[in-house]
C-alpha positions as CSV (number, residue, x, y, z in Angstrom):
1,X,5.8,-3.9,0.2
2,X,3.8,-5.9,1.9
3,X,1.4,-6.4,-1.4
4,X,3.9,-7.3,-3.4
5,X,4.6,-10.0,-1.0
6,X,1.4,-11.3,-0.6
7,X,1.8,-12.2,-4.5
8,X,3.8,-15.1,-3.9
9,X,1.8,-16.9,-1.8
10,X,-0.7,-19.9,-2.3
11,X,-4.6,-19.9,-1.4
12,X,-3.3,-22.3,1.3
13,X,-0.8,-20.2,3.2
14,X,-3.4,-17.6,2.8
15,X,-5.7,-19.0,5.0
16,X,-2.5,-18.8,8.0
17,X,-3.2,-14.8,7.8
18,X,-6.9,-15.2,9.2
19,X,-4.6,-17.2,12.6
20,X,-1.6,-15.5,12.6
21,X,-3.3,-12.6,14.8
22,X,-3.9,-14.7,17.5
23,X,-0.4,-16.1,16.8
24,X,1.9,-13.2,17.1
25,X,0.1,-12.6,20.2
26,X,2.0,-16.0,22.1
27,X,5.0,-15.6,19.2
28,X,5.5,-12.7,18.2
29,X,6.2,-14.3,15.0
30,X,9.7,-16.4,16.2
31,X,8.2,-19.5,16.6
32,X,6.7,-18.8,13.1
33,X,9.4,-21.2,10.1
34,X,7.0,-22.2,6.6
35,X,7.1,-19.4,4.7
36,X,3.4,-18.6,3.9
37,X,3.4,-18.0,7.6
38,X,6.9,-15.4,7.5
39,X,5.2,-13.9,4.7
40,X,1.3,-13.5,6.3
41,X,3.2,-12.3,9.5
42,X,5.2,-9.2,7.2
43,X,1.5,-8.5,6.2
44,X,0.0,-8.6,9.7
45,X,2.6,-6.0,11.2
46,X,2.6,-4.1,7.7
47,X,-1.3,-3.5,8.3
48,X,-0.8,-2.9,12.5
49,X,2.3,-0.2,11.3
50,X,-0.6,1.4,8.9
51,X,-2.5,1.4,12.0
52,X,-4.8,-0.6,10.2
53,X,-6.5,-3.7,11.9
54,X,-6.7,-7.4,10.3
55,X,-9.7,-8.0,12.3
56,X,-12.1,-5.5,13.1
57,X,-15.4,-6.1,14.5
58,X,-19.0,-4.7,13.9
59,X,-20.1,-2.3,11.2
60,X,-18.7,0.1,9.7
61,X,-21.6,1.3,8.1
62,X,-25.2,0.1,7.9
63,X,-25.2,-1.5,4.8
64,X,-24.4,-0.9,1.2
65,X,-25.1,0.8,-2.1
66,X,-23.7,0.5,-5.8
67,X,-24.2,2.4,-8.5
68,X,-22.1,2.1,-11.8
69,X,-21.4,0.1,-14.8
70,X,-19.7,-2.6,-16.1
71,X,-16.7,-2.8,-13.0
72,X,-18.9,-2.7,-10.2
73,X,-22.4,-4.4,-12.0
74,X,-23.3,-7.9,-10.0
75,X,-25.9,-9.5,-12.1
76,X,-27.9,-6.0,-13.1
77,X,-26.9,-6.3,-16.9
78,X,-27.3,-10.0,-17.2
79,X,-31.0,-9.4,-15.6
80,X,-32.6,-7.5,-18.1
81,X,-30.5,-8.8,-20.8
82,X,-29.8,-12.5,-20.3
83,X,-29.3,-12.7,-24.3
84,X,-26.2,-10.3,-24.3
85,X,-24.2,-11.4,-21.1
86,X,-24.8,-14.4,-20.2
87,X,-21.5,-15.5,-20.8
88,X,-20.5,-13.8,-17.6
89,X,-22.4,-16.4,-15.4
90,X,-20.1,-19.6,-17.4
91,X,-16.7,-20.5,-17.3
92,X,-13.8,-18.7,-17.6
93,X,-15.5,-15.7,-15.5
94,X,-15.8,-15.3,-12.1
95,X,-13.1,-18.5,-11.3
96,X,-12.0,-17.2,-8.5
97,X,-16.0,-17.8,-6.6
98,X,-16.5,-21.2,-6.1
99,X,-19.4,-21.6,-8.5
100,X,-17.1,-19.8,-11.1
101,X,-19.8,-17.9,-13.2
102,X,-20.6,-14.7,-10.8
103,X,-22.4,-12.6,-13.1
104,X,-19.1,-10.5,-13.2
105,X,-16.9,-9.1,-15.0
106,X,-14.3,-10.4,-13.9
107,X,-11.8,-13.3,-12.5
108,X,-13.0,-12.6,-9.1
109,X,-14.4,-10.1,-6.6
110,X,-15.1,-6.3,-7.6
111,X,-14.8,-3.0,-6.0
112,X,-17.7,-3.3,-4.2
113,X,-17.4,-7.3,-3.1
114,X,-14.3,-5.9,-1.3
115,X,-16.2,-2.7,0.2
116,X,-19.1,-4.5,1.2
117,X,-16.3,-6.9,3.2
118,X,-14.2,-3.9,4.8
119,X,-17.1,-2.6,6.6
120,X,-18.2,-5.6,7.6
121,X,-20.6,-6.8,5.4
122,X,-21.6,-9.2,2.7
123,X,-21.3,-8.4,-1.2
124,X,-24.2,-6.7,-2.0
125,X,-26.8,-8.1,-4.5
126,X,-27.7,-7.2,-7.6
127,X,-31.5,-5.4,-7.8
128,X,-32.4,-6.7,-10.5
129,X,-32.0,-10.3,-9.5
130,X,-35.1,-12.6,-8.5
131,X,-33.2,-15.4,-6.9
132,X,-30.4,-15.6,-4.7
133,X,-31.8,-11.9,-3.0
134,X,-30.3,-10.9,0.4
135,X,-30.8,-7.4,0.4
136,X,-30.9,-7.1,4.2
137,X,-27.4,-4.6,3.7
138,X,-28.2,-3.1,0.8
139,X,-28.5,-3.6,-3.1
140,X,-26.0,-3.0,-6.3
141,X,-27.7,-0.9,-8.6
142,X,-25.2,-1.0,-10.9
143,X,-25.6,-1.9,-14.7
144,X,-22.6,-3.1,-17.6
145,X,-22.8,-0.8,-20.1
146,X,-24.2,1.8,-18.5
147,X,-23.3,5.8,-18.7
148,X,-24.0,9.0,-17.6
149,X,-25.0,10.4,-20.9
150,X,-27.4,9.3,-22.7
151,X,-27.8,11.4,-25.6
152,X,-25.7,8.5,-27.7
153,X,-27.0,7.1,-31.0
154,X,-29.1,4.1,-30.8
155,X,-27.3,1.9,-32.6
156,X,-24.0,2.6,-30.2
157,X,-22.2,-0.7,-29.3
158,X,-25.5,-2.3,-30.2
159,X,-23.3,-5.4,-31.4
160,X,-23.3,-8.7,-28.8
161,X,-20.0,-9.3,-29.9
162,X,-18.3,-6.7,-28.1
163,X,-16.1,-6.3,-25.0
164,X,-20.0,-5.2,-23.5
165,X,-23.5,-3.2,-25.5
166,X,-25.3,-0.6,-23.9
167,X,-27.6,-0.8,-21.6
168,X,-30.1,1.9,-21.0
169,X,-30.0,2.2,-17.4
170,X,-27.8,5.8,-16.2
171,X,-26.9,7.0,-13.6
172,X,-29.7,9.1,-13.0
173,X,-32.3,5.8,-13.9
174,X,-29.9,3.9,-10.9
175,X,-30.1,6.8,-8.4
176,X,-34.2,6.1,-9.4
177,X,-34.2,2.5,-8.7
178,X,-32.6,3.5,-5.4
179,X,-35.0,6.2,-4.5
180,X,-38.1,3.3,-5.0
181,X,-36.4,0.6,-3.2
182,X,-36.4,2.8,-0.6
183,X,-40.3,3.4,-0.8
184,X,-40.6,-0.1,-1.5
185,X,-38.9,-1.1,1.6
186,X,-40.3,1.0,4.0
187,X,-44.2,-0.2,2.4
188,X,-42.9,-3.9,3.2
189,X,-41.5,-3.5,6.6
190,X,-44.4,-1.2,7.8
191,X,-46.3,-4.3,6.7
192,X,-44.5,-6.7,8.6
193,X,-43.0,-8.9,5.5
194,X,-39.5,-9.0,4.5
195,X,-37.9,-8.4,8.2
196,X,-35.2,-10.8,7.9
197,X,-34.1,-9.6,4.1
198,X,-34.9,-6.7,3.8
199,X,-32.2,-3.3,5.0
200,X,-34.0,-1.3,8.0
201,X,-35.6,1.7,6.1
202,X,-33.5,3.8,9.4
203,X,-30.1,2.6,7.3
204,X,-30.6,3.7,4.0
205,X,-29.5,7.2,4.7
206,X,-26.4,6.2,6.8
207,X,-25.1,3.0,4.6
208,X,-22.0,4.2,1.9
209,X,-23.2,4.8,-1.4
210,X,-20.5,4.2,-3.5
211,X,-20.4,5.8,-7.5
212,X,-18.1,4.5,-10.0
213,X,-19.2,5.9,-13.0
214,X,-18.6,6.9,-16.6
215,X,-16.2,5.0,-18.2
216,X,-18.8,3.1,-20.5
217,X,-19.2,6.9,-22.1
218,X,-15.5,7.2,-22.8
219,X,-15.3,3.6,-24.6
220,X,-18.4,3.9,-26.7
221,X,-17.3,7.4,-27.7
222,X,-13.3,5.9,-29.0
223,X,-15.4,2.4,-30.3
224,X,-17.6,5.1,-32.4
225,X,-14.1,7.0,-33.6
226,X,-15.3,10.7,-31.9
227,X,-12.4,13.5,-32.3
228,X,-10.4,13.9,-29.3
229,X,-11.3,17.5,-29.6
230,X,-15.0,16.3,-29.6
231,X,-14.2,13.2,-26.3
232,X,-12.3,16.2,-24.4
233,X,-15.3,18.7,-25.2
234,X,-17.5,15.6,-23.9
235,X,-15.7,15.5,-20.5
236,X,-17.4,18.8,-18.4
237,X,-20.5,17.5,-20.0
238,X,-19.9,14.2,-18.2
239,X,-19.0,15.8,-15.2
240,X,-21.7,18.1,-14.5
241,X,-24.2,15.6,-15.6
242,X,-22.4,13.0,-12.6
243,X,-22.4,16.3,-9.8
244,X,-26.2,16.5,-10.4
245,X,-27.0,13.4,-9.5
246,X,-24.0,12.9,-6.3
247,X,-26.7,16.4,-5.2
248,X,-29.7,14.0,-6.3
249,X,-29.2,11.3,-3.8
250,X,-27.8,13.8,-1.1
251,X,-30.7,15.4,-1.2
252,X,-32.6,12.4,-1.5
253,X,-31.2,11.4,2.0
254,X,-27.5,9.6,1.6
255,X,-25.1,11.1,4.4
256,X,-21.9,9.4,3.0
257,X,-21.2,8.9,-0.4
258,X,-17.6,7.4,-2.4
259,X,-17.1,9.1,-5.6
260,X,-14.1,7.3,-7.4
261,X,-12.7,8.3,-10.5
262,X,-12.1,6.4,-13.3
263,X,-9.1,4.5,-14.1
264,X,-6.1,4.8,-16.4
265,X,-8.0,3.4,-19.1
266,X,-5.4,4.0,-22.2
267,X,-3.4,1.6,-20.8
268,X,-6.3,-1.2,-21.0
269,X,-5.6,-4.0,-24.7
270,X,-9.5,-2.4,-25.5
271,X,-8.4,0.5,-26.2
272,X,-4.8,-0.4,-26.5
273,X,-5.8,-2.2,-30.0
274,X,-8.9,0.0,-31.0
275,X,-6.9,2.9,-31.3
276,X,-3.4,1.9,-32.9
277,X,-0.5,4.5,-32.2
278,X,2.9,5.6,-33.6
279,X,5.5,5.1,-31.0
280,X,5.1,9.0,-29.9
281,X,1.5,8.0,-29.2
282,X,2.4,6.0,-25.7
283,X,3.5,6.8,-22.8
284,X,6.8,5.3,-21.3
285,X,4.8,2.3,-19.7
286,X,3.1,1.8,-22.9
287,X,-0.1,3.4,-22.2
288,X,-2.5,5.8,-25.1
289,X,-0.9,8.9,-23.2
290,X,-4.0,10.7,-25.5
291,X,-6.5,8.2,-24.0
292,X,-4.8,9.0,-20.1
293,X,-5.6,13.0,-20.9
294,X,-9.0,12.4,-21.5
295,X,-9.6,10.5,-18.2
296,X,-7.4,12.8,-15.9
297,X,-9.4,15.8,-17.7
298,X,-12.2,13.7,-16.0
299,X,-10.8,12.8,-13.0
300,X,-9.6,16.5,-12.6
301,X,-12.9,17.8,-12.8
302,X,-14.8,14.8,-11.1
303,X,-12.2,16.1,-8.0
304,X,-13.3,19.8,-8.1
305,X,-17.3,18.7,-8.4
306,X,-16.7,16.8,-5.6
307,X,-14.9,19.2,-3.4
308,X,-17.6,21.7,-4.5
309,X,-20.4,19.0,-3.0
310,X,-18.4,18.6,-0.2
311,X,-17.9,22.6,0.7
312,X,-22.1,23.0,-0.2
313,X,-23.2,20.2,2.2
314,X,-20.8,20.4,4.7
315,X,-23.3,18.3,7.3
316,X,-22.9,15.3,4.3
317,X,-19.5,13.0,3.8
318,X,-18.1,13.1,-0.1
319,X,-15.9,11.0,-0.5
320,X,-13.5,10.6,-3.8
321,X,-11.3,7.9,-4.0
322,X,-8.3,7.9,-6.3
323,X,-8.6,4.8,-9.0
324,X,-6.4,6.3,-11.1
325,X,-3.8,6.8,-9.2
326,X,-3.9,3.7,-7.4
327,X,-4.3,1.4,-11.0
328,X,-1.0,3.3,-12.3
329,X,0.8,3.2,-9.2
330,X,0.7,-0.4,-10.4
331,X,1.5,0.3,-14.1
332,X,4.8,2.2,-13.1
333,X,6.2,-0.8,-11.0
334,X,4.0,-3.9,-11.6
335,X,6.5,-5.8,-9.3
336,X,6.7,-4.4,-6.8
337,X,2.5,-5.1,-6.4
338,X,3.5,-8.5,-8.0
339,X,2.3,-8.4,-11.0
340,X,4.4,-9.1,-14.3
341,X,5.4,-6.5,-16.0
342,X,6.1,-8.8,-18.8
343,X,2.3,-9.7,-18.9
344,X,0.9,-6.5,-17.6
345,X,-1.1,-4.6,-21.0
346,X,-1.8,-8.5,-22.2
347,X,-5.5,-9.7,-21.3
348,X,-5.6,-12.7,-19.7
349,X,-8.5,-14.2,-21.5
350,X,-8.5,-13.2,-25.1
351,X,-7.7,-14.3,-28.5
352,X,-5.5,-12.3,-31.1
353,X,-2.7,-9.6,-31.4
354,X,-0.6,-8.2,-29.3
355,X,-3.0,-7.5,-26.9
356,X,-4.2,-10.8,-26.2
357,X,-7.6,-9.1,-27.1
358,X,-9.9,-9.1,-30.2
359,X,-13.2,-7.3,-29.7
360,X,-14.9,-9.5,-32.1
361,X,-14.3,-12.4,-29.7
362,X,-13.9,-10.6,-26.6
363,X,-13.8,-13.5,-23.3
364,X,-16.1,-15.9,-23.3
365,X,-16.9,-15.9,-27.3
366,X,-15.3,-18.3,-30.4
367,X,-13.8,-16.1,-32.9
368,X,-14.3,-17.8,-36.6
369,X,-11.1,-16.9,-39.3
370,X,-11.8,-15.8,-43.0
371,X,-11.9,-19.6,-44.0
372,X,-14.8,-20.2,-41.2
373,X,-12.2,-22.1,-38.2
374,X,-13.1,-21.4,-34.3
375,X,-10.5,-20.5,-32.8
376,X,-11.4,-19.8,-28.9
377,X,-10.6,-17.8,-26.4
378,X,-7.6,-18.9,-24.4
379,X,-7.1,-17.7,-20.3
380,X,-3.9,-17.2,-19.1
381,X,-2.9,-19.8,-15.8
382,X,-1.8,-16.7,-13.9
383,X,-4.6,-13.0,-13.9
384,X,-3.4,-11.9,-10.9
385,X,0.0,-11.1,-13.2
386,X,-2.1,-9.1,-15.3
387,X,-3.8,-5.1,-14.9
388,X,-7.2,-6.7,-17.1
389,X,-9.2,-9.6,-16.9
390,X,-10.8,-9.6,-20.4
391,X,-8.8,-6.3,-21.7
392,X,-10.9,-3.8,-20.8
393,X,-12.7,-4.7,-16.9
394,X,-8.8,-4.7,-14.5
395,X,-8.2,-8.4,-12.9
396,X,-9.0,-9.6,-8.9
397,X,-5.5,-8.4,-8.0
398,X,-6.0,-4.9,-9.5
399,X,-8.7,-4.7,-7.9
400,X,-7.8,-6.0,-4.5
401,X,-4.8,-3.3,-4.3
402,X,-7.3,-0.3,-4.9
403,X,-9.5,-1.9,-2.5
404,X,-6.7,-1.8,0.4
405,X,-5.6,1.5,-0.3
406,X,-8.6,3.3,-0.1
407,X,-9.5,2.1,3.0
408,X,-6.0,2.2,4.5
409,X,-6.5,6.2,3.9
410,X,-4.2,6.4,0.7
411,X,-5.7,8.0,-2.5
412,X,-9.3,8.8,-0.5
413,X,-9.7,12.4,-0.2
414,X,-10.1,13.9,2.5
415,X,-7.7,11.6,3.2
416,X,-8.9,9.0,6.1
417,X,-12.1,10.0,5.4
418,X,-13.9,7.3,4.5
419,X,-14.4,5.3,7.9
420,X,-16.0,7.0,10.8
421,X,-13.8,7.9,13.6
422,X,-14.3,4.5,15.3
423,X,-14.0,1.9,12.9
424,X,-11.2,-0.2,11.0
425,X,-12.1,-2.1,8.3
426,X,-11.8,-5.6,7.9
427,X,-9.7,-7.3,5.7
428,X,-10.1,-10.9,6.4
429,X,-11.8,-11.3,3.6
430,X,-9.9,-10.0,0.6
431,X,-8.2,-13.7,0.7
432,X,-10.7,-15.6,1.2
433,X,-11.5,-18.3,-1.1
434,X,-15.3,-19.2,-0.3
435,X,-16.2,-22.7,-0.6
436,X,-19.2,-22.7,1.2
437,X,-21.3,-20.3,-0.5
438,X,-21.9,-18.7,-3.6
439,X,-21.8,-14.8,-4.4
440,X,-25.3,-13.0,-4.7
């Protein structure tokens, strides 16, 4: 419905969205003749019908703290390992940001960016960054290449040319950063410093805490050719470790924790290229059944773990977000959401093969063939038509669709439990092309 419609709009037409509520009130759309404004009008109508306002005042939470891997990292990995991750601050990464390279594995915005806007804030800064660090509305502790478990061989994903290299910043480490950050902020504020740049100490526990972690654990295992049986056996261990860290986060004061499950990795070019199979190994949409079976098992156990934590700590709010289902709905009906079926499973930025993906020459790199000839990685004309940006990380359009569904109460459990009762999500920045300031 409306998600399929907005994909046809130009950026100029999208700007009309911000004026439409006021115009609608005066004209009820009867005088809007341009195609762009009409589509925007229908968009507003859809949101009104859903009970969610495009323009909402105030802030739903005093801040946002993010924990995870490359799917939500905005600069921690490159701050710690600039030699490994320097390409993500250069073109073609971040083409949807005004200065392009935004230290994100994406063509544009990540789920954390959309989450911050939805609850009334600017995107959170990376915890390890030393410049342009704005921490008055929270912090982002996620780091590309991070895992839940740390019991992997030291050489795992050590190839700098691979889609991403492993980093030592486990979920447990990131929560320890959060704990330490609380102490340092309190110390600074008590000393009269950071009053305009740091989030108030009283806001830590009342903020939204977003956790998206585990994908790198499975990428590590599949890339190391672990057997399917061994990978399935690891699922419970991974989920139990996540649950233990979620409990530690709650015990240290976090009141609202949004736990995202894993998306269908078996539909990504990285996995489709890494694990060639027979026709019987794929579902009717072209995704690898075995990979998605492992991910679904992970998600099933994660849902149970989150439900147990909610029951155990009734004063808390543990919210489970079904990233898998939100993404798989796009796979099943891409046209409905404005994506192109013919390019859906092809990486936007990549080179070679049926899926435009080569693990030796991922986005931002150059491939040298057997004769020493260089082949530059190419970028598609319209990333919004593709499921993934670089073959592993999802495109901005897919991330935005998932964020919209979550903050409208869809694919979240308990339903409509994500936002406080007196708050409505603010979607006005979801389509914005920020030309005045860079991400941080």
